[in-house]
N, C-alpha and C positions, 0 to 999 in steps of 0.2 A: 428537954433532954440534954445535959452538958455534957462536953467531952472534954477529958483530961488535956494537958500538953502533950504527952507522949501519943496520945491517938492524934492529934492533930498532925503532928509529923509524919505519923503514918500515913494520913490519909493524902498530904501533901504529895509525899513520894510516890505512894500509889498513882496519882493523877499523872506525875512526870513519867511515871515508865508507860502509862498508857499512851500519853501523846507520842510519846519516843515510838512507840510502836507501831501507832498508825502512821508516822513517817516514814518508817522502815518500808512498810509495806506500800505506801502511795509511790516513794522511791524506786521499789524495785519492779512493780508490774505497770505503773501508768506514767512514769514519767519520761521522757527522752533524755538523750546524752547530753549533758551540759557543754553548752558551745558558749564561749564569751562572745557577749553582743558586740565587743570593741574588737576582736578579732575577725569575726564575720563581717562586720561591716567593712574593716580594713583591706579585708580579703578580697571582699566584691568588688570595692572600689576599685584595688590593683587589676583585678583581672577584666573589669569591663571596659570595652574598647572606647574609644574618644567618638562624640557623636557627630556624625557628618553635619555639613553647614545646610541648614534649611533651605529649601528652594521656594520659589515663589508659591508653586502650586500646594507644597505641603503646609507653608504657612497660611494659606486661604482655608485648606481643608480644615486646619487645627482652629483657626477662627470660626469657620462654621460648626465644628464640633462644639466648640465652648459657647456658642450661641443658643443652641438646642438645650432645652430642659433637661435636667438630669432626673433619672427616675429611681426611685431607692429599691435595690433587689433585697427583698426580704428572705431568708434561708425558709425553706418548707420542710416539715415535719419536725424529726430530733434533729437538732443543733448540738450535740456531743460528738465531739472528734474523736475519732480512734487513730492514735499514734502507736503502730507497733516498733517493738524495739527491735532491730534487725541482727545486731551485734551484742551479744549477751556481755553484761558489765562485768561478769564473774571470769577472770581467766582460767578457772579449772571446766568451765562448759564451752569454751571457744574450740572449734577443731584444730587439729595439731596439722597446718598446712605440709609439712616436712614428711609426714606419714602417709600421704596421699599416692598411691601409685598411679601415675599418668598413662601407663603402658597399655594399647590396646590390646583386647582379647579377642584373637583373631580366630580362636578355637570356637569361641561362641558365636562368633559371625558364620561360621561354616557352619556349625550346628542350625543357627536358622536358614541357612540357605538350602540346607537339605530336607527341610519340611516342604512337602507337597502343596502347591498352588491349591485352592478348590478350583472345582469345574466351572467353566464359563469366563474365568478371568485371564488376563493376560499379562506377562511379566515383562514390565517395560525396560526391565536391566538386562533381558537375554534377548539374544538375535538368533531367529531359529531360522531354517530353510524357506525360501520363498515360496507362496501358494504356487500348485501345480497349474499350468498355462492352459484355458479353455480354448479348443479350436472349435471355429463357428463353421457350420455346415451350411452350402447353398451360396448363391450369390452374395457379394458384398453389398449390404445396404447405401442406398444414395439418399444423401441429405439434401433436398432441394430447398434451398432459400429464394423466396420470394421479395425481392428488394422493393418491388412497387408495392407493396400492402404498408409499407411505411412510408415511402417516398413515391407518390403517384407521378404517373407521367403527365407533363404539362398539357392543358386542354388545347386543342388546336384552334386557330382563328378560322371560324366558318368562311368559307370562301363565297363571296356573291355570286349571286346567279347570273346566269348569263343574258345578256340584253336580247332584244329581238333580232333574229336573224336579216341580214339586209334582203330586199326583194331580189329574186336574181336578175341577172342581166341578160339580154338577147344576144345570141350569137351574131356580130357584125357582119353585113354584107358588103360583098367587096364589089362595090360597083361606085359610080359618081354621078349626081344628077347637075346637069348643066343646063335644061333648058326646058320650056313647056309649051304647047300650043293649045289655043281653044277654036274650031270653027266656029264661024257667025253663026246666029241663029240657032244654035246648040250650047248644052249647059256641059259638055263632055270633054274634058280635059285629058291631053296626053303628055306625057313627059319623056324624055329624051334621057338616056343613061348610058355612061361609057363602061364598056367592061373590058379593060385593057385597049385595044386598039378597035373593038367592036361597038357597034352603036345598036341599043336596045331602044324599041319604043314601045311603051306600055301606057294603056288608058287606067282609071282609077277601076278598082275591082277586077284587074286581070293579076295573073302569076308572073312572077319574075324568078327567074333562076331556080324554077322548079317549086320550094316550099314557102316563097316568099308572094305576098299579096300587097299591090298597091291601094293604098287604105284613103290617102287624101293628097292631091296636087295643088301646090298654090305658087307664086312667082318667086317666091324663095326658100320652102322647103316642101319636101315630099315624105308622108309616113308612111313607113313599111310594117308590115304585120308577118311574124313567122307564123304560119298555119299550124306548126304542131305544138309548140307551147304557148300560142295566143299572145305572145310579148312582141310589142311595138317599138321601134325605133326610128328617130328622124334623120332624114339627110338634108344638109345645107347645101344650097346652088352655090356651084364654084364658080371664080370668075372665067371671063373669058381668056383671058391672058393666062391662066393656071392651066 
C-alpha cells in the first residue's frame, strides 16, 4: 500500500503529538522536581564541614575494613523506586499559607473536656481528692528481721577437753621427824617426833595425832598415812642443829 506525501506528513505529526503527550504524563506524575546537579553538588560541598584529622585508631580501622572482601548487595524483590511529589509544580494546586488561621480553637477543646471518660479509666490531667485514710484495727504489726538468716554467726572454736585432774594431796601433819631407835634383837622401830615443844614417840603401825598412822620408819624418812582418805606423805628427818 502506498501513502501519499500528505498522508506521510499527517503520520509524522501524529507521532510527534503522541510522544509529547507521553512526556507530559511522565513529567507530571513520575518525575520529581528538577534540581541542577551542579547547584546540588556546590551546596553540599558548602554545607559539609571539614573532616577532622584521622587518628591512628581510625586509620587502622579503615585499613582493616578495606582489607575485608566486599559483598555485593543485590536488591530483593521489585526494584522500582517510588518518588512521590511533595509540592505540586502547579501553583494553583499549592495551599495559600496566608489563608491559614493559626488561632487555637479553645471552644473545641472545652467541648472535648466535657465528654465524660469511660468507667475504669483515670484522667491524667485532672487532680482529684486523695483516697480516704483507712484506720487499722488492733496492735501495730511488728516486722522481725532475721539477720542471721543471711549472715550466720561465726562458728565458735571448740574448747579442748580438760586434762586429768591432779591426784588429791594429803593434809600435811604438823610434826617434825628428828630420830629413831630399834632395840637389839627386835625388828620394831620407834620414831621420835616434835609437836612444838612436845616429844612424841611412835612405832610402826601406831596412830599419831588422832587420824594419822606411822607406816614405815627408816634412818632418813618416815611414811605417814591419813586413815580417813588413805593418802600418804613422807617426812624427812631434820638435822640435829635445826
